[in-house]
NUNUVO-119345 format. One line per 2 residues: number of its first residue (from 0); for each residue x, y, z of C-alpha. Coordinates in Angstrom, 3 decimals. Each point is the difference from the previous one (the first is absolute). Layout:
<dokols>
NUM	X/Y/Z  ... .
</dokols>
This chain:
<dokols>
0	7.116/-33.643/69.239  -1.573/-0.982/3.297 .
2	-1.872/2.584/2.060  2.166/0.871/3.027 .
4	-1.402/-0.982/3.374  -0.433/2.935/2.357 .
6	1.171/-0.218/3.608  -2.906/1.003/2.245 .
8	-0.879/1.023/3.539  -3.453/0.673/1.427 .
10	-1.227/2.451/2.632  -3.402/-0.633/1.584 .
12	-1.738/3.117/1.313  -2.237/-0.063/3.070 .
14	-3.120/0.264/-2.152  1.000/-3.088/-1.994 .
16	1.292/1.743/-3.136  3.308/-1.206/-1.402 .
18	2.957/1.963/-1.367  2.446/-1.976/-2.126 .
20	3.563/1.070/-0.818  1.713/-1.763/-2.867 .
22	3.406/0.365/-1.637  1.834/-1.605/-2.893 .
24	-2.590/0.271/-2.745  -0.015/3.641/-1.219 .
26	2.739/2.620/-0.568  2.887/-2.345/0.781 .
28	2.743/2.321/-1.297  -0.648/2.430/2.861 .
30	2.010/-0.593/3.178  -3.273/-0.883/1.674 .
32	-3.622/-0.256/-1.076  -3.207/-1.168/1.628 .
34	-3.710/-0.093/-0.750  -2.269/0.708/2.964 .
36	-3.623/-1.077/-0.377  -3.131/0.359/2.113 .
38	-3.339/-0.811/-1.579  0.193/1.365/-3.534 .
40	2.503/2.739/0.857  3.587/-0.677/-1.123 .
42	3.151/2.093/0.387  3.285/-0.628/-1.795 .
44	3.003/1.396/1.910  3.591/0.023/-1.270 .
46	3.282/1.286/1.390  3.349/0.639/-1.638 .
48	3.083/1.342/1.813  3.250/0.938/-1.718 .
50	3.119/-1.753/1.234  1.994/3.202/0.439 .
52	-0.829/3.519/1.086  0.395/2.840/-2.479 .
54	3.047/2.241/0.634  -0.643/2.749/2.548 .
56	-3.297/-1.417/1.265  -0.102/0.006/3.804 .
58	-3.719/-0.716/0.495  -2.471/-2.769/-0.857 .
60	-1.343/0.584/-3.557  -3.200/-1.991/0.522 .
62	-2.918/0.367/-2.423  -3.386/-1.527/0.816 .
64	-2.524/0.011/-2.844  -3.618/-1.150/0.252 .
66	-2.305/-0.084/-3.048  -3.549/-1.197/-0.518 .
68	-0.539/-1.591/-3.411  -3.475/0.869/-1.272 .
70	-0.313/-3.430/-1.587  0.077/-1.422/3.538 .
72	-3.582/1.181/0.439  -1.110/-0.509/-3.601 .
74	0.138/3.729/-0.818  1.550/2.189/-2.689 .
76	1.541/3.267/1.274  -2.272/2.978/-0.537 .
78	2.741/2.455/-1.001  0.771/1.212/-3.512 .
80	2.857/-2.503/-0.516  -1.996/-2.995/1.287 .
82	3.014/-1.283/1.883  1.417/0.273/3.496 .
84	1.916/3.279/0.272  1.477/1.738/3.029 .
86	-0.934/-1.511/3.383  -3.147/1.240/1.707 .
88	0.117/1.541/3.468  -1.292/-3.273/1.474 .
90	2.808/-1.948/-1.677  2.559/2.537/1.289 .
92	-1.399/-0.354/3.527  0.384/-3.786/-0.191 .
94	3.609/0.417/-1.204  0.692/2.194/3.031 .
96	-1.585/-2.462/2.415  2.286/-2.781/-1.232 .
98	3.113/2.178/-0.322  -0.273/1.350/3.556 .
100	0.119/-3.508/1.465  2.636/-1.473/-2.327 .
102	2.504/2.871/0.062  1.092/-0.178/3.684 .
104	0.401/-3.800/-0.242  2.931/0.056/-2.431 .
106	3.505/0.263/1.522  1.183/3.611/0.433 .
108	3.146/-0.659/-2.024  -1.777/-1.652/-2.960 .
110	-0.080/2.508/-2.880  -0.678/-2.116/-3.108 .
112	-3.012/1.035/-2.027  -3.133/-2.037/0.801 .
114	-3.220/-0.015/-1.979  -3.159/-1.587/1.389 .
116	-2.933/-0.209/-2.430  -3.489/-1.091/1.029 .
118	-2.793/-0.469/-2.543  -3.678/-0.730/0.528 .
120	-0.617/-2.642/-2.668  -3.450/-1.234/1.101 .
122	-2.648/1.744/2.075  -2.834/-1.394/2.091 .
124	-2.304/2.643/1.517  -0.075/-1.966/3.254 .
126	3.783/0.338/0.523  1.724/3.405/-0.014 .
128	3.500/-0.358/-1.491  1.920/2.742/1.875 .
130	-0.352/-1.958/3.250  2.181/-2.766/-1.519 .
132	2.565/2.190/-1.795  2.398/0.058/2.953 .
134	-0.243/-3.770/0.416  0.726/-0.498/-3.705 .
136	3.018/2.349/-0.003  1.520/-1.542/3.110 .
138	-0.547/-3.565/-1.239  1.742/0.835/-3.296 .
140	3.040/1.241/1.958  -0.139/-2.848/2.544 .
142	0.649/-2.661/-2.662  3.208/1.770/-1.185 .
144	3.530/0.446/1.318  -0.450/3.790/0.246 .
146	1.046/1.191/3.489  -3.232/0.801/1.855 .
148	-0.956/0.181/3.687  -3.471/-1.374/-0.665 .
150	-2.334/-1.517/-0.936  -2.782/2.470/0.685 .
152	-3.651/0.221/-0.925  -2.870/2.452/-0.025 .
154	-3.686/-0.447/0.757  -3.022/2.263/-0.099 .
156	-1.769/-0.238/3.348  -3.573/1.271/0.256 .
158	-2.684/0.082/2.661  -3.558/-0.679/-1.156 .
160	-2.848/-0.119/2.519  2.532/-0.165/2.826 .
162	1.943/-2.963/-1.436  3.600/0.202/-1.271 .
164	0.964/-1.824/-3.199  2.582/0.307/-2.776 .
166	-0.028/0.547/-3.750  -3.711/0.795/-0.565 .
168	-1.902/0.256/-3.267  -0.626/3.463/-1.468 .
170	-3.665/-0.241/1.013  0.796/-0.860/3.632 .
172	2.664/2.692/0.163  -2.705/2.660/-0.361 .
174	-1.536/-1.179/3.297  3.191/0.132/2.063 .
176	0.658/2.551/2.751  3.698/-0.994/0.125 .
178	2.040/-0.450/-3.195  3.754/-0.397/0.595 .
180	2.869/-1.400/-2.053  2.644/-1.531/2.276 .
182	3.461/-1.143/-1.118  2.245/-2.025/2.287 .
184	2.750/-2.575/0.366  -0.294/-2.985/2.291 .
186	1.288/2.086/2.925  -1.094/3.574/-0.653 .
188	-2.535/2.389/-1.431  1.666/2.017/-2.787 .
190	-2.843/2.001/-1.571  -3.586/0.973/0.801 .
192	-2.300/2.112/-2.154  -3.743/0.381/-0.021 .
194	-3.188/1.825/0.819  -2.500/-0.376/2.813 .
196	-3.288/1.459/1.184  1.117/1.728/3.193 .
198	1.283/-3.082/1.807  1.925/-0.068/3.287 .
200	3.723/-0.589/0.330  -0.648/-3.382/1.626 .
202	-2.213/-1.123/-2.873  2.756/0.884/-2.439 .
204	2.585/-2.005/1.952  -2.326/-3.020/0.025 .
206	-0.361/0.197/-3.794  3.793/0.197/-0.479 .
208	0.614/-2.982/2.296  -2.687/-2.005/-1.824 .
210	1.673/0.786/-3.339  3.431/-1.031/1.291 .
212	-1.227/-3.458/0.991  -1.358/-0.532/-3.520 .
214	3.257/1.269/-1.517  2.046/-2.554/1.966 .
216	-1.959/-2.799/-1.703  0.774/1.453/-3.442 .
218	3.701/0.369/0.831  0.202/-3.650/1.078 .
220	-1.426/-1.014/-3.403  2.669/2.076/-1.787 .
222	2.734/-1.674/2.032  -1.334/-3.433/-0.952 .
224	-0.173/1.014/-3.665  3.580/1.328/0.037 .
226	1.198/-3.257/1.512  -1.749/-2.014/-2.733 .
228	1.404/2.170/-2.811  3.482/-0.383/1.484 .
230	1.703/3.105/-1.459  -0.265/2.378/2.954 .
232	3.051/-1.237/1.903  2.781/0.886/0.083 .
234	-0.619/3.701/-0.719  2.166/1.589/-2.685 .
236	3.208/1.661/1.088  0.476/3.697/-0.700 .
238	2.270/2.897/0.836  -1.663/3.309/-0.804 .
240	1.774/2.250/2.496  3.585/0.888/0.772 .
242	0.970/1.310/3.413  3.026/1.528/1.666 .
244	-0.017/-0.650/3.737  2.745/2.530/0.632 .
246	-2.051/2.812/-1.556  -3.131/-1.223/1.803 .
248	1.756/0.188/3.370  1.467/3.407/-0.780 .
250	-3.386/1.463/-1.073  -1.697/-1.238/3.161 .
252	2.784/1.196/2.275  0.304/3.504/-1.485 .
254	-3.655/0.813/-0.754  -2.308/-1.780/2.464 .
256	0.273/2.519/2.868  -0.381/2.944/-2.396 .
258	-3.051/-1.547/-1.647  -1.506/-0.784/3.394 .
260	0.396/3.638/1.027  -1.667/1.229/-3.217 .
262	-2.844/-2.453/0.482  -0.442/1.034/3.626 .
264	-0.285/3.700/-0.874  -3.603/0.743/-1.138 .
266	-0.077/1.377/-3.549  -2.148/0.036/-3.120 .
268	0.463/-2.354/-2.939  2.131/2.296/-2.177 .
270	2.245/1.199/2.822  0.511/-3.523/1.330 .
272	0.835/-1.283/-3.486  2.646/2.698/-0.453 .
274	1.591/-0.813/3.363  0.123/-3.735/-0.723 .
276	1.504/0.738/-3.409  2.638/2.238/1.598 .
278	1.186/-2.803/2.299  0.586/-2.325/-2.962 .
280	1.739/2.746/-1.983  2.273/0.696/2.977 .
282	0.941/-3.673/0.126  0.768/-0.141/-3.731 .
284	1.988/3.255/0.137  2.985/-1.869/1.489 .
286	0.409/-1.708/-3.394  -0.278/3.193/-2.048 .
288	3.714/0.081/-0.834  -0.071/-3.540/-1.407 .
290	-2.568/-0.164/-2.799  0.511/-3.708/-0.634 .
292	-0.498/-0.866/3.672  -3.028/2.301/0.241 .
294	-1.565/-1.764/-2.953  0.612/-3.401/1.626 .
296	-1.244/0.943/3.462  -3.105/2.055/-0.880 .
298	-2.366/-2.841/-1.108  0.814/-2.031/3.131 .
300	-0.240/3.029/2.262  -3.491/0.877/-1.271 .
302	-1.270/-3.527/0.667  1.439/-0.147/3.523 .
304	-1.010/3.562/0.797  -3.621/-0.880/-0.761 .
306	0.292/-2.795/2.588  1.434/2.503/2.495 .
308	-2.942/2.369/-0.516  -2.448/-2.848/0.452 .
310	1.570/-1.323/3.176  0.499/3.438/1.586 .
312	-3.610/0.985/-0.579  -1.299/-3.308/1.322 .
314	2.143/-0.015/3.149  -0.868/3.627/0.733 .
316	-3.706/-0.893/-0.030  0.446/-3.180/2.045 .
318	2.441/1.395/2.591  -0.682/3.739/0.226 .
320	-3.696/-0.127/-0.997  0.609/2.901/-2.433 .
322	-0.967/0.115/-3.667  1.631/1.879/-2.859 .
324	-2.292/3.004/0.375  0.095/0.009/3.802 .
326	-3.345/-1.747/0.634  -0.628/-2.924/2.305 .
328	-1.481/-3.238/-1.361  -3.676/1.038/0.243 .
330	-0.011/3.710/-0.874  -1.659/1.060/-3.269 .
332	1.616/2.739/-2.079  -1.680/3.449/-0.078 .
334	-3.093/0.114/-2.225  -1.741/2.798/-1.843 .
336	-2.974/-0.274/-2.345  -1.994/2.278/-2.264 .
338	-3.194/-0.695/-1.933  -1.554/1.728/-3.038 .
340	3.490/0.934/-1.203  -0.818/-0.380/-3.704 .
342	-2.961/2.161/-1.116  -0.435/-1.877/-3.280 .
344	-0.189/-3.496/1.495  -3.213/-1.469/1.393 .
346	1.835/-0.686/3.267  3.624/0.369/1.091 .
348	2.340/-0.188/2.972  3.644/0.386/0.930 .
350	1.296/-2.353/2.680  3.526/0.477/1.335 .
352	1.623/-2.179/2.656  3.619/0.850/0.683 .
354	1.750/0.039/-3.379  -2.693/-1.982/-1.826 .
356	-2.720/1.884/-1.866  -2.959/-0.985/-2.182 .
358	-2.106/2.335/-2.121  -3.181/-1.948/-0.718 .
360	-2.950/0.910/-2.223  -3.417/-1.590/-0.464 .
362	-1.909/0.081/-3.291  -3.658/-1.017/-0.208 .
364	-1.463/-1.448/-3.185  -2.815/-2.089/-1.421 .
366	-0.138/-3.691/-0.853  1.515/0.920/-3.383 .
368	3.205/0.949/1.864  0.326/-3.377/1.744 .
370	3.208/-1.992/-0.407  -0.676/-3.001/-2.247 .
372	1.555/-3.150/1.464  0.423/-2.625/-2.715 .
374	1.918/-3.088/1.052  -0.297/-3.743/-0.192 .
376	-1.556/-0.087/3.464  -2.414/2.924/-0.070 .
378	-1.521/2.637/-2.217  -1.618/2.902/1.836 .
380	-0.074/3.772/0.462  2.093/1.247/2.916 .
382	-1.675/3.107/1.439  2.556/0.758/2.726 .
384	3.699/0.088/-0.813  3.152/1.721/1.204 .
386	3.159/0.906/-1.923  3.274/0.640/1.807 .
388	2.864/1.956/-1.591  3.551/0.113/1.330 .
390	1.965/2.613/-2.004  3.802/0.098/0.427 .
392	0.030/3.542/1.445  -1.762/-1.350/3.108 .
394	3.350/-1.438/1.114  2.144/2.751/-1.495 .
396	1.007/-2.082/-3.018  0.120/0.651/-3.731 .
398	-0.729/-3.124/-2.036  -1.985/-0.829/-3.135 .
400	-3.664/-0.955/0.265  -0.668/-3.501/-1.346 .
402	-3.752/-0.306/0.440  -1.819/-1.336/3.051 .
404	2.285/-2.192/2.096  -0.980/-3.226/1.748 .
406	0.566/1.789/3.307  -2.460/2.748/-0.941 .
408	-2.612/-2.597/-0.969  0.508/-1.853/3.287 .
410	-0.090/3.060/2.262  -3.061/1.365/-1.779 .
412	-1.832/-3.307/0.347  0.748/-0.156/3.738 .
414	-1.406/3.495/0.550  -3.006/-0.771/-2.210 .
416	-0.934/-3.068/2.025  0.497/1.897/3.255 .
418	-2.563/2.617/-1.047  -2.429/-2.198/-1.962 .
420	-1.302/-1.476/3.256  -1.539/3.340/1.066 .
422	-1.502/1.139/-3.320  -3.773/-0.669/0.264 .
424	-1.399/-2.663/-2.374  -2.783/2.375/-1.065 .
426	2.520/2.634/-1.139  -1.189/1.035/-3.496 .
428	3.315/1.428/-1.259  3.003/-1.431/-1.751 .
430	2.806/1.220/2.263  3.609/0.424/-1.096 .
432	2.590/0.931/2.621  3.467/1.143/-1.088 .
434	2.834/0.277/2.520  3.093/1.907/-1.110 .
436	2.875/-0.510/2.436  1.808/3.336/0.293 .
438	2.441/-1.003/2.751  1.031/-3.435/1.175 .
440	1.827/-1.203/3.078  -1.882/-3.097/1.019 .
442	-3.499/-1.326/-0.499  -1.379/2.074/-2.844 .
444	-2.746/-2.597/-0.558  -1.301/0.654/3.516 .
446	0.092/3.745/-0.653  -2.127/-0.764/-3.067 .
448	-2.599/-1.761/2.170  -0.191/2.978/2.384 .
450	-0.156/2.581/-2.790  -2.518/-2.162/-1.858 .
452	-2.336/-0.063/2.995  0.095/3.791/0.319 .
454	-0.457/0.533/-3.751  -3.031/-2.321/-0.079 .
456	-1.609/1.883/2.885  0.849/3.325/-1.675 .
458	-1.733/-1.281/-3.158  -3.205/-0.698/1.933 .
460	0.233/-3.796/-0.250  -1.827/-1.354/3.051 .
462	2.628/-2.509/1.126  -1.057/-2.095/2.991 .
464	3.117/0.788/2.049  3.355/1.740/-0.574 .
466	3.041/-2.230/-0.599  3.627/0.617/0.946 .
468	3.153/-2.022/-0.648  3.382/-0.547/1.610 .
470	3.200/-1.890/-0.883  1.683/-2.018/2.743 .
472	3.620/-1.139/0.079  2.102/-2.417/1.990 .
474	3.585/-0.139/1.219  1.322/-3.282/1.408 .
476	3.344/-1.283/1.218  0.458/-3.754/-0.304 .
478	2.945/-0.097/2.429  -1.617/1.825/2.908 .
480	-3.595/-0.935/-0.772  -1.063/3.651/0.295 .
482	-2.658/1.469/-2.288  -1.884/3.259/-0.418 .
484	-3.139/0.746/-2.008  0.034/3.438/-1.640 .
486	-3.051/2.126/-0.788  -0.146/2.190/-3.117 .
488	3.318/-1.066/-1.519  2.389/2.132/-2.026 .
490	1.321/-1.091/-3.375  3.354/-0.979/1.564 .
492	-1.751/-2.038/2.702  -1.872/-1.885/-2.712 .
494	3.171/-0.557/-2.037  2.237/-0.970/2.940 .
496	-2.627/-1.665/2.201  -1.547/-3.459/0.165 .
498	-3.658/0.684/-0.773  -2.321/2.321/-1.882 .
500	-3.521/-0.499/1.336  -2.675/2.371/-1.327 .
502	-3.362/-0.010/1.785  -3.076/2.060/-0.866 .
504	-3.312/0.242/1.778  -2.787/1.963/1.615 .
506	-0.440/0.606/3.713  -1.894/-3.320/0.050 .
508	2.372/-2.352/-1.799  2.467/-0.895/-2.772 .
510	-0.966/0.482/-3.660  3.257/-0.972/-1.782 .
512	3.591/-1.025/0.665  3.279/-0.727/-1.752 .
514	2.960/-1.611/1.739  3.458/-0.965/-1.222 .
516	2.417/-1.690/2.403  3.731/-0.248/-0.678 .
518	1.038/-2.380/2.794  -0.699/-3.639/0.788 .
520	-2.066/-1.093/2.961  -2.130/3.044/0.785 .
522	-2.064/-0.977/3.050  -3.717/0.610/0.417 .
524	0.842/2.021/3.153  1.880/2.547/-2.105 .
526	-2.785/0.091/-2.590  -2.600/0.559/2.719 .
528	2.079/2.816/1.518  0.300/1.591/-3.452 .
530	-3.766/-0.160/-0.562  -0.891/1.477/3.394 .
532	2.590/2.761/-0.366  -1.313/0.674/-3.511 .
534	-3.514/0.435/1.388  1.231/2.589/2.477 .
536	1.836/1.924/-2.726  -2.890/-0.331/-2.453 .
538	-2.427/1.580/2.460  2.418/2.870/0.682 .
540	0.310/0.726/-3.733  -3.785/-0.166/-0.358 .
542	-0.361/2.626/2.724  2.382/2.342/-1.815 .
544	-1.878/-0.489/-3.276  -3.345/0.831/1.575 .
546	1.301/3.450/0.995  -0.198/0.924/-3.709 .
548	-3.367/-1.604/-0.795  -1.847/-2.288/2.382 .
550	-2.887/-1.164/-2.208  -0.997/-0.068/-3.680 .
552	-1.410/3.193/-1.460  -3.810/-0.202/-0.294 .
554	0.053/0.239/-3.808  2.378/-0.065/-2.936 .
556	1.593/3.262/-1.163  -1.950/2.362/-2.295 .
558	2.150/-0.856/-3.025  -0.040/-3.758/0.691 .
560	-2.505/-2.223/-1.802  -3.248/-0.746/1.787 .
562	-1.370/-3.472/-0.375  -3.428/-1.624/0.108 .
564	-0.582/-3.743/-0.296  -3.448/-1.200/-1.011 .
566	-1.513/-3.300/-1.072  -2.617/-0.760/-2.635 .
568	-1.568/-3.253/-1.238  2.218/-1.689/-2.565 .
570	-2.746/0.262/-2.638  0.375/3.804/-0.076 .
572	3.759/0.076/-0.750  -0.584/0.095/-3.756 .
574	-2.557/2.803/0.317  2.407/2.152/2.033 .
576	2.850/-0.549/-2.473  -2.149/0.442/-3.082 .
578	0.754/-1.089/-3.587  3.734/0.360/-0.600 .
580	0.343/1.676/3.415  -1.972/3.015/-1.231 .
582	-2.094/0.560/3.146  2.766/-0.399/2.582 .
584	2.414/2.166/-2.013  -2.564/2.789/-0.278 .
586	-0.766/-0.332/3.697  3.688/0.373/0.873 .
588	0.257/3.050/-2.229  -3.123/1.648/1.442 .
590	0.972/-0.590/3.642  3.799/0.300/-0.284 .
592	0.443/-3.363/1.714  1.719/-3.337/-0.642 .
594	-2.463/-2.898/0.096  1.084/-3.639/0.151 .
596	-2.302/-3.036/-0.044  0.992/-3.483/1.114 .
598	-2.197/-3.093/-0.047  0.192/-1.814/3.349 .
600	-2.294/-3.022/0.173  -3.582/1.172/-0.499 .
602	0.721/3.698/0.509  1.695/2.807/-1.879 .
604	2.474/1.858/2.219  0.281/3.628/-1.126 .
606	2.776/2.326/1.105  -0.505/3.730/-0.599 .
608	3.028/2.272/0.534  0.308/3.762/-0.325 .
610	1.103/3.105/1.871  -3.453/1.637/0.294 .
612	-2.497/-1.631/2.371  -3.005/1.581/-1.737 .
614	1.038/-1.333/-3.403  0.552/-3.461/1.484 .
616	-3.515/0.138/1.441  -1.329/0.955/-3.451 .
618	1.663/-3.107/-1.441  -1.570/-2.114/2.754 .
620	-3.426/1.441/-0.856  0.438/-0.755/-3.712 .
622	1.026/-3.603/0.698  -2.896/-0.475/2.419 .
624	-2.365/1.208/-2.692  1.322/-2.628/-2.398 .
626	0.290/-2.838/2.480  -2.963/0.803/2.179 .
628	-1.532/-3.042/1.698  -2.905/0.855/2.313 .
630	-0.143/-1.717/3.358  -3.294/-1.447/1.147 .
632	-1.344/2.029/2.909  2.092/3.104/-0.735 .
634	-1.587/3.420/-0.508  0.942/2.048/-3.075 .
636	-0.812/3.479/-1.309  -0.988/-0.442/-3.628 .
638	-1.228/2.079/-2.912  -3.285/-0.608/-1.791 .
640	0.815/-0.713/-3.657  -3.388/-1.182/-1.288 .
642	-3.599/0.265/1.242  -2.618/-2.626/-0.890 .
644	-3.577/-0.594/1.107  1.101/-2.928/2.170 .
646	3.053/1.664/1.584  3.253/1.850/-0.508 .
648	3.395/-1.246/-1.104  2.622/1.335/2.412 .
650	3.695/0.130/-0.936  2.215/-0.926/2.950 .
652	3.205/0.314/-1.993  0.991/0.537/-3.602 .
654	-1.360/-2.953/-1.951  -1.789/-1.462/3.028 .
656	-3.687/0.686/0.581  -2.953/-1.823/1.497 .
658	-3.752/0.235/0.178  -1.646/1.838/2.863 .
660	-3.522/-1.434/-0.385  -2.886/2.357/0.725 .
662	-1.026/-2.275/2.862  3.440/0.466/1.645 .
664	-0.059/3.815/0.017  -2.305/0.567/2.969 .
666	-2.035/-2.114/2.413  -3.223/1.465/-1.370 .
668	-1.366/-0.875/-3.425  1.093/2.376/-2.799 .
670	-1.747/0.531/-3.326  2.958/1.800/-1.560 .
672	3.772/-0.036/0.377  0.882/3.280/1.806 .
674	3.398/0.504/-1.722  1.439/1.645/-3.065 .
676	3.175/-0.969/-1.852  3.012/1.473/1.768 .
678	-1.512/-0.148/3.499  2.191/-1.498/2.739 .
680	-1.477/-2.605/2.293  1.340/-2.168/2.831 .
682	-0.680/-3.710/-0.440  0.937/-3.297/1.559 .
684	1.267/-2.872/-2.168  -2.231/-2.988/0.743 .
686	1.685/-2.547/-2.263  -0.917/-1.489/-3.383 .
688	-3.206/-1.463/-1.386  -0.166/-3.351/-1.785 .
690	1.061/1.706/-3.236  3.138/1.455/1.698 .
692	-1.492/3.506/-0.065  0.835/2.335/2.882 .
694	-2.767/0.681/2.542  0.006/3.360/1.822 .
696	-2.157/1.355/2.785  -0.535/3.450/1.487 .
698	-2.857/-0.750/2.364  2.144/-2.237/2.240 .
700	2.052/3.104/0.872  -3.009/1.935/1.353 .
702	-2.104/-0.825/3.064  -2.989/-2.173/-0.684 .
704	-3.205/1.862/0.967  -2.181/-1.613/2.640 .
706	-2.950/-2.053/-1.233  -3.260/1.911/0.079 .
708	-2.773/-1.780/1.898  -3.398/-0.229/-1.650 .
</dokols>
């Protein structure tokens, strides 16, 4: 059998690197499959879509799966099973990045199940794979007859030393002050997510525009590939929805004015929901006497009534400038905060904005508590991490708990990156932040950022600046051309609106963002307005937060661990640990501390943690005794341990002594050493002799007497 010839297209990046997309060689039983390659990094993406929708499904059942094969980097998984198991948080985040761009590009009435699978099958440390996952997924769909309003692509845009570029290596990524993933079609930005080091709104817009130009090049390559493959046109025919225009017209005619009036009357989430529900029930009540007709009408009525709610809310905002809770477009909901709410935590805060509430706690630990990251791309200890929990009671629901959801992973990661920018690099602690959402009506991830800032300051972590976050929304009307940007959106405004744009930052600049856009052709003017309005709202929220606590506490709480970091020469690591760990274990027992040692280059980095400062200092003293290295020119107080005719041996530290020669005791000539064993004497370390013996001097510390003239 002959080897099939792949159909290829090439993308040339500005820095000269090439990305190739090929189809027709692997996974040919899928509806579409491609291999995307750059350097030694290769991704295999496949897509399969069922021909028909499952009965009763009125949404898009899209699944995006991204997995990193450990063999791609020549590694065996380090878990017990030695095989890839459940996806890591980083893999889940990549799935979300791709899903959020793909999902709005399928037709609204297409409800067949679609599965997109992306696998990292080869890894080159100079090419990060997640930056090409969106390109691979879109290309796999582009070569099929699946209805799709694409292609799209995603790039990772970074700024290093003032220069913008895309898709950096892992090493270069560490030097970037802007790191943003951007997803877009040829005409519009669809998704933005990333972190920054307090950049301006204008700098962010420049990065997004730069990314879009690069994306257009990648989309053109997909279009050429699809044309070569020849299966993408015509698109498959489908009919996944049934409609009744008579019922549609009747629902709009009999409910629109009532819904508009409910929407126009300020109310809270629960009250508003009950009123909207009552309007639909009143409409359906006219069919109560005819059970068969009621059963036929109800599914259609619910679909059309949702459209009525959406349109009424949108027109009310555009025409009357009133929102569901009575605010105008820029007003932030009432805020109250409280710190030190949990006596057992090392730091805690409650942040409530409107009907959204986060209870956030900070726990401080040692290096032993760090989160071990073990993936194909990197293996390291993560010392700052945030976990976000969204229990069902926060929205008044009762549903089973199925483990951590992709949404919880994504929201937690956004808040983590927002706060990581202000945690000082010299921070000695492992820090875990947990945000439990107790109420939710819009932007709980931004409430997490605000509560996280307060909890960190309550814990005594010396963050460089406080961070706040806000979620922006957008309402547009294609017919009239009108649009309104909304600050601090409600859950309904997110669900029924055209944009969810979360922005976090300090008073000086943006630290993280996440944007999802549900319409085509969003202009840069609208995006700029959203960013400037977000800044105004962000600063207002920051002011409200500072009323509770305006700076970090000077020290950690009494029951929180205290931490000391010290360094010793690498040669002393074994002496501190002792045979079989005997010395370090005894030291921990004696001082009631946790001691960790890590070899970093030519030094041993020692972390000492405990709750009692005095005991920590005792541990420091013990380690210094073991790993004592005198510094030439320094003065030490030592103890005489042996007296000889020619001098005294002075112990500067346990196991470290040197000779104080009789000629170095005083400026005058001595016939006898004037010390006894156990005497303390101050000496200066003068260096080593040619036999590597320590030389000490006392006379250099006392004034030299004037010469006597004969």
